[in-house]
ROMI-713445 format. One record per residue (C-alpha): residue number from 1; residue in three letters; x, y, z. Coordinates in Angstrom, 1 decimal, always signed. Layout:
N
NUM / ALA / X / Y / Z;
...
//
This chain:
293
1 / MET / -11.6 / +15.9 / -126.9;
2 / SER / -13.7 / +19.0 / -126.2;
3 / ASN / -13.1 / +21.1 / -123.2;
4 / GLU / -16.3 / +20.2 / -121.4;
5 / LEU / -15.5 / +16.5 / -121.7;
6 / ALA / -12.0 / +16.9 / -120.5;
7 / SER / -12.9 / +19.0 / -117.5;
8 / THR / -16.2 / +19.5 / -115.7;
9 / ILE / -17.2 / +21.1 / -112.5;
10 / TRP / -17.5 / +17.7 / -110.9;
11 / THR / -14.1 / +16.4 / -112.1;
12 / GLU / -12.4 / +19.6 / -111.0;
13 / LEU / -13.7 / +19.0 / -107.4;
14 / ALA / -14.0 / +15.2 / -107.4;
15 / ASP / -10.9 / +14.6 / -105.3;
16 / GLN / -11.2 / +17.9 / -103.4;
17 / GLU / -13.0 / +18.0 / -100.1;
18 / PHE / -15.3 / +21.1 / -100.1;
19 / SER / -18.5 / +22.4 / -98.7;
20 / LEU / -21.3 / +24.3 / -100.4;
21 / SER / -23.5 / +26.2 / -98.0;
22 / THR / -25.6 / +29.2 / -97.4;
23 / VAL / -24.0 / +31.8 / -95.1;
24 / ILE / -26.1 / +34.6 / -93.7;
25 / ALA / -24.0 / +37.7 / -94.4;
26 / GLY / -25.5 / +41.0 / -93.1;
27 / GLY / -28.9 / +39.3 / -93.3;
28 / ILE / -28.4 / +38.2 / -96.9;
29 / PRO / -28.4 / +34.4 / -97.6;
30 / THR / -25.1 / +34.0 / -99.5;
31 / ARG / -24.0 / +30.9 / -101.4;
32 / SER / -20.5 / +29.9 / -100.5;
33 / LEU / -18.1 / +27.2 / -101.7;
34 / GLN / -15.3 / +26.6 / -99.2;
35 / ALA / -12.3 / +24.3 / -99.5;
36 / GLY / -8.9 / +23.8 / -97.8;
37 / SER / -7.8 / +24.4 / -94.3;
38 / GLY / -4.8 / +26.7 / -94.5;
39 / ALA / -4.1 / +29.4 / -92.0;
40 / GLU / -4.9 / +32.2 / -94.5;
41 / ASP / -8.1 / +32.8 / -96.4;
42 / ILE / -8.6 / +33.8 / -100.1;
43 / ILE / -11.9 / +35.0 / -101.3;
44 / PHE / -12.8 / +34.8 / -105.0;
45 / LEU / -15.3 / +37.3 / -106.4;
46 / HIS / -16.9 / +36.9 / -109.8;
47 / GLY / -18.1 / +39.5 / -112.4;
48 / THR / -21.4 / +41.1 / -113.4;
49 / SER / -24.2 / +38.6 / -113.6;
50 / GLY / -21.7 / +35.9 / -112.7;
51 / HIS / -21.5 / +33.2 / -110.0;
52 / LEU / -18.9 / +31.3 / -108.1;
53 / GLU / -18.4 / +28.7 / -110.8;
54 / ALA / -16.2 / +31.3 / -112.5;
55 / PHE / -13.4 / +30.0 / -110.2;
56 / ILE / -14.1 / +26.3 / -110.4;
57 / ARG / -10.7 / +25.7 / -112.1;
58 / ASN / -8.8 / +27.4 / -109.3;
59 / ILE / -10.3 / +25.9 / -106.2;
60 / ARG / -8.2 / +22.7 / -105.9;
61 / SER / -4.8 / +24.3 / -106.5;
62 / HIS / -5.4 / +27.1 / -104.0;
63 / ALA / -7.0 / +24.8 / -101.4;
64 / ALA / -3.7 / +22.9 / -101.1;
65 / ARG / -2.3 / +26.0 / -99.3;
66 / TYR / -5.2 / +28.2 / -98.3;
67 / ARG / -8.7 / +28.2 / -97.0;
68 / VAL / -10.6 / +29.1 / -100.2;
69 / HIS / -13.9 / +30.8 / -100.5;
70 / ALA / -15.8 / +31.4 / -103.8;
71 / ILE / -19.1 / +33.2 / -103.2;
72 / ASP / -22.1 / +34.5 / -105.2;
73 / MET / -22.0 / +38.2 / -104.6;
74 / LEU / -24.9 / +40.3 / -103.5;
75 / GLY / -27.8 / +39.9 / -105.9;
76 / HIS / -26.0 / +37.3 / -108.0;
77 / GLY / -26.3 / +33.6 / -108.5;
78 / PHE / -28.1 / +31.9 / -105.6;
79 / THR / -27.4 / +34.7 / -103.1;
80 / GLY / -30.2 / +36.9 / -101.8;
81 / LYS / -31.5 / +39.7 / -104.0;
82 / PRO / -32.8 / +42.7 / -102.0;
83 / ASP / -34.7 / +45.2 / -104.1;
84 / PHE / -32.3 / +48.2 / -104.5;
85 / PRO / -29.7 / +49.2 / -107.0;
86 / TYR / -26.4 / +47.5 / -106.3;
87 / GLU / -23.6 / +50.0 / -106.1;
88 / ILE / -20.0 / +49.3 / -105.1;
89 / PRO / -20.3 / +50.2 / -101.4;
90 / CYS / -23.2 / +47.7 / -101.2;
91 / TYR / -21.0 / +44.9 / -102.6;
92 / ARG / -18.1 / +45.9 / -100.3;
93 / ASP / -20.4 / +45.8 / -97.3;
94 / HIS / -21.7 / +42.4 / -98.2;
95 / LEU / -18.1 / +41.1 / -98.7;
96 / LEU / -17.1 / +42.4 / -95.2;
97 / ALA / -20.3 / +41.0 / -93.7;
98 / TYR / -19.5 / +37.6 / -95.2;
99 / MET / -16.0 / +37.8 / -93.7;
100 / ASP / -17.5 / +38.6 / -90.3;
101 / ALA / -20.0 / +35.7 / -90.7;
102 / VAL / -17.3 / +33.1 / -91.3;
103 / GLY / -14.8 / +34.5 / -88.9;
104 / ILE / -12.2 / +36.1 / -91.2;
105 / LYS / -10.3 / +39.1 / -89.9;
106 / LYS / -8.2 / +39.5 / -93.0;
107 / ALA / -8.3 / +37.8 / -96.4;
108 / HIS / -6.6 / +37.8 / -99.8;
109 / ILE / -9.0 / +38.9 / -102.4;
110 / GLY / -9.1 / +37.6 / -106.0;
111 / GLY / -11.6 / +39.6 / -108.0;
112 / GLU / -12.6 / +39.2 / -111.6;
113 / SER / -14.2 / +42.1 / -113.5;
114 / LEU / -16.9 / +43.5 / -111.0;
115 / GLY / -15.2 / +41.4 / -108.3;
116 / GLY / -12.0 / +43.3 / -108.8;
117 / TRP / -13.8 / +46.6 / -108.6;
118 / VAL / -15.3 / +45.5 / -105.3;
119 / GLY / -12.0 / +44.2 / -104.0;
120 / GLY / -10.3 / +47.4 / -104.9;
121 / ARG / -12.9 / +49.4 / -103.1;
122 / ALA / -12.5 / +47.2 / -100.0;
123 / ALA / -8.7 / +47.6 / -100.2;
124 / ILE / -9.0 / +51.4 / -100.2;
125 / ASP / -11.7 / +51.7 / -97.5;
126 / ASN / -10.7 / +48.7 / -95.3;
127 / PRO / -7.0 / +47.9 / -95.8;
128 / ASP / -6.9 / +46.2 / -92.4;
129 / ARG / -9.2 / +43.5 / -93.8;
130 / VAL / -7.4 / +42.9 / -97.1;
131 / ALA / -4.1 / +41.0 / -97.1;
132 / SER / -3.5 / +41.2 / -100.8;
133 / LEU / -5.5 / +42.0 / -103.9;
134 / GLN / -5.7 / +40.4 / -107.3;
135 / LEU / -7.4 / +42.4 / -110.1;
136 / LEU / -8.4 / +40.0 / -112.9;
137 / CYS / -9.6 / +42.0 / -115.8;
138 / ALA / -11.0 / +44.3 / -113.2;
139 / GLY / -13.7 / +46.8 / -114.0;
140 / GLY / -14.4 / +50.2 / -112.4;
141 / THR / -11.6 / +52.5 / -113.7;
142 / VAL / -13.3 / +53.7 / -116.9;
143 / ALA / -16.7 / +54.4 / -118.2;
144 / ASN / -16.9 / +53.3 / -121.8;
145 / PRO / -20.4 / +53.8 / -123.1;
146 / GLU / -19.9 / +51.1 / -125.8;
147 / VAL / -18.7 / +48.5 / -123.4;
148 / MET / -21.5 / +49.4 / -120.9;
149 / GLU / -24.1 / +49.0 / -123.6;
150 / ARG / -22.7 / +45.7 / -124.7;
151 / ILE / -22.9 / +44.3 / -121.1;
152 / ARG / -26.3 / +45.7 / -120.5;
153 / THR / -27.8 / +44.6 / -123.8;
154 / SER / -26.3 / +41.1 / -123.9;
155 / THR / -27.3 / +40.4 / -120.3;
156 / ARG / -30.8 / +41.7 / -120.6;
157 / ARG / -31.5 / +39.8 / -123.8;
158 / ALA / -30.2 / +36.5 / -122.3;
159 / VAL / -32.2 / +37.0 / -119.1;
160 / GLU / -35.5 / +38.3 / -120.6;
161 / THR / -35.7 / +35.7 / -123.5;
162 / ASN / -35.7 / +32.1 / -122.5;
163 / ASP / -33.4 / +31.0 / -125.3;
164 / VAL / -30.3 / +29.2 / -124.3;
165 / GLU / -28.4 / +30.4 / -127.4;
166 / LEU / -28.5 / +33.9 / -126.0;
167 / THR / -27.0 / +32.7 / -122.7;
168 / ARG / -24.4 / +30.8 / -124.8;
169 / LYS / -23.5 / +34.0 / -126.7;
170 / ARG / -23.3 / +36.0 / -123.4;
171 / MET / -20.8 / +33.4 / -122.1;
172 / ARG / -18.8 / +33.2 / -125.3;
173 / LEU / -18.4 / +37.0 / -125.3;
174 / LEU / -16.2 / +36.5 / -122.2;
175 / MET / -13.7 / +34.1 / -123.8;
176 / ALA / -11.0 / +34.4 / -126.4;
177 / ASP / -11.7 / +30.7 / -127.3;
178 / PRO / -15.4 / +30.0 / -127.3;
179 / ALA / -14.7 / +26.4 / -126.2;
180 / ASN / -14.0 / +27.8 / -122.7;
181 / ALA / -17.6 / +28.7 / -122.4;
182 / THR / -18.4 / +25.0 / -121.8;
183 / GLU / -22.0 / +23.7 / -122.2;
184 / GLU / -21.9 / +23.0 / -118.5;
185 / LEU / -21.2 / +26.6 / -117.6;
186 / VAL / -23.8 / +27.7 / -120.1;
187 / ALA / -26.4 / +25.5 / -118.4;
188 / VAL / -25.6 / +26.8 / -114.9;
189 / ARG / -25.7 / +30.4 / -116.2;
190 / HIS / -29.0 / +29.8 / -118.1;
191 / ASP / -30.6 / +28.3 / -115.0;
192 / ILE / -29.6 / +31.2 / -112.8;
193 / TYR / -30.7 / +33.8 / -115.5;
194 / HIS / -34.2 / +32.4 / -115.6;
195 / ARG / -35.0 / +32.0 / -112.0;
196 / PRO / -37.9 / +34.4 / -111.2;
197 / ASP / -35.9 / +36.4 / -108.6;
198 / PHE / -33.0 / +36.9 / -111.0;
199 / VAL / -35.3 / +38.1 / -113.8;
200 / THR / -37.1 / +40.5 / -111.4;
201 / ASN / -33.7 / +41.8 / -110.1;
202 / VAL / -31.7 / +42.2 / -113.3;
203 / GLY / -32.2 / +46.0 / -113.4;
204 / ASN / -30.6 / +46.4 / -109.9;
205 / LEU / -27.8 / +44.1 / -110.9;
206 / LEU / -27.1 / +46.2 / -114.1;
207 / SER / -27.2 / +49.6 / -112.3;
208 / LEU / -23.5 / +50.2 / -112.7;
209 / GLN / -24.0 / +50.2 / -116.5;
210 / ASP / -25.9 / +53.5 / -116.1;
211 / MET / -23.4 / +56.3 / -116.7;
212 / GLU / -24.4 / +58.5 / -113.8;
213 / THR / -24.3 / +55.6 / -111.3;
214 / ARG / -21.0 / +54.3 / -112.7;
215 / LEU / -19.3 / +57.7 / -112.5;
216 / ARG / -20.1 / +58.1 / -108.8;
217 / ASN / -18.7 / +54.6 / -108.1;
218 / ILE / -15.7 / +54.7 / -110.4;
219 / LEU / -12.1 / +54.2 / -109.1;
220 / LYS / -10.2 / +57.3 / -110.1;
221 / PRO / -6.4 / +57.4 / -110.3;
222 / GLU / -6.3 / +59.2 / -106.9;
223 / ASP / -8.4 / +56.3 / -105.5;
224 / LEU / -6.1 / +53.6 / -106.9;
225 / ALA / -3.1 / +55.5 / -105.4;
226 / GLN / -4.6 / +54.8 / -102.0;
227 / ILE / -4.3 / +51.0 / -102.4;
228 / THR / -1.4 / +50.0 / -100.2;
229 / VAL / -1.9 / +46.3 / -100.0;
230 / PRO / +0.2 / +44.0 / -102.4;
231 / THR / -1.6 / +44.0 / -105.7;
232 / LEU / -1.4 / +41.8 / -108.8;
233 / ILE / -3.1 / +42.8 / -112.0;
234 / VAL / -3.8 / +40.0 / -114.5;
235 / TRP / -5.2 / +40.9 / -117.9;
236 / GLY / -6.1 / +39.1 / -121.1;
237 / ARG / -4.8 / +40.7 / -124.3;
238 / ASP / -8.1 / +39.8 / -126.0;
239 / ASN / -10.3 / +41.2 / -123.2;
240 / PRO / -13.5 / +42.4 / -124.9;
241 / PHE / -14.4 / +44.7 / -122.0;
242 / GLY / -11.1 / +46.5 / -121.6;
243 / ASP / -8.0 / +47.1 / -123.6;
244 / VAL / -4.5 / +46.6 / -122.4;
245 / PRO / -3.9 / +50.3 / -121.8;
246 / GLU / -6.6 / +50.1 / -119.1;
247 / ALA / -4.5 / +47.5 / -117.3;
248 / ARG / -1.3 / +49.5 / -117.7;
249 / ALA / -3.0 / +52.5 / -116.2;
250 / MET / -4.1 / +50.5 / -113.2;
251 / HIS / -0.5 / +49.3 / -112.8;
252 / ALA / +0.8 / +52.8 / -113.0;
253 / ASN / -1.6 / +54.2 / -110.5;
254 / ILE / -1.4 / +51.4 / -107.8;
255 / PRO / +2.0 / +51.8 / -106.0;
256 / GLY / +4.1 / +48.7 / -106.2;
257 / SER / +1.6 / +46.6 / -108.2;
258 / GLU / +2.6 / +43.8 / -110.5;
259 / LEU / +1.1 / +43.4 / -114.0;
260 / VAL / +0.8 / +40.2 / -116.0;
261 / LEU / -0.6 / +40.2 / -119.6;
262 / LEU / -1.8 / +36.8 / -121.0;
263 / ASP / -2.0 / +35.9 / -124.6;
264 / ASP / -5.0 / +34.1 / -126.1;
265 / CYS / -7.1 / +35.3 / -123.2;
266 / GLY / -10.3 / +37.3 / -122.9;
267 / HIS / -12.1 / +38.4 / -119.8;
268 / TRP / -11.8 / +35.3 / -117.5;
269 / PRO / -8.0 / +34.7 / -117.1;
270 / GLN / -8.5 / +32.5 / -114.1;
271 / HIS / -10.6 / +30.2 / -116.2;
272 / GLU / -9.2 / +30.5 / -119.8;
273 / GLN / -5.6 / +30.2 / -118.7;
274 / ALA / -6.2 / +28.4 / -115.4;
275 / GLU / -2.9 / +26.5 / -115.2;
276 / THR / -0.9 / +29.7 / -115.8;
277 / TYR / -3.1 / +31.8 / -113.6;
278 / ASN / -2.9 / +29.3 / -110.7;
279 / ARG / +0.9 / +29.3 / -110.8;
280 / ILE / +1.1 / +33.1 / -111.0;
281 / SER / -1.4 / +33.6 / -108.2;
282 / LEU / +0.2 / +31.1 / -105.9;
283 / ASP / +3.6 / +32.6 / -106.4;
284 / PHE / +2.2 / +36.0 / -105.7;
285 / LEU / +0.4 / +34.8 / -102.5;
286 / ALA / +3.5 / +33.0 / -101.3;
287 / LYS / +5.4 / +36.3 / -101.4;
288 / HIS / +2.8 / +37.9 / -99.2;
289 / GLN / +2.0 / +34.9 / -97.0;
290 / HIS / +2.6 / +36.8 / -93.8;
291 / ALA / +0.4 / +39.7 / -94.7;
292 / ALA / -2.7 / +38.1 / -93.3;
293 / SER / -1.2 / +37.3 / -89.9;
//
């Protein structure tokens, strides 16, 4: 049976009580999926040009113990798209504004790719708001022109040409096994990519793929050394946007961090290896369950 027949967004959430709403965060309408009623909050943050469905296979397991939030970040998905280049402090401020809007003083952050970069910046600048940090194939520590061009070109082509095959290729680029880029995910991404506000805004969203912009936002070793919250790094050995040495360098530079490398996994460990990731994440969170009190 194919992956999309075995598991869909609806079947993942069918027996899970949740809400999907628009939260005004710092004046920005922000799409938010919330589930669970635990005493502590975890916020999941997606990657460049992504959306909250990146964490659809993680909601139910985490909601059993935590109040879970998966959001569309600034300028992404169905969240508002103000007309200026999105740099990391903009994303950080939007995250903190979301936390204020829903009454969160301190949260665990699980960030994939760009989301990890944002979470890392928040942990450095606002450690009092971050209970723990998960960096899932996180970006932001290197500036590789080849990778940046791949992200910029594949995204622009998929957005500026209304051909679902280009969106499909963009999604499959993320996965070690193309089957994990389900047709349902492709359909969601294609719809988002071809909404007029997204098409108009794609240059702002891709601003971090410009070398000068990236370098002034990058997390240097001395920045990572300032992360004092408990940190888990999860990395796919087949990650197309960052090799394993990048993950090992993060681990070496973040004091006390943990590193998990996953086989047969690309850029979406929380999705491609959902069962394994959920277990690892919940074990990590349990060790630091009092950090958010």
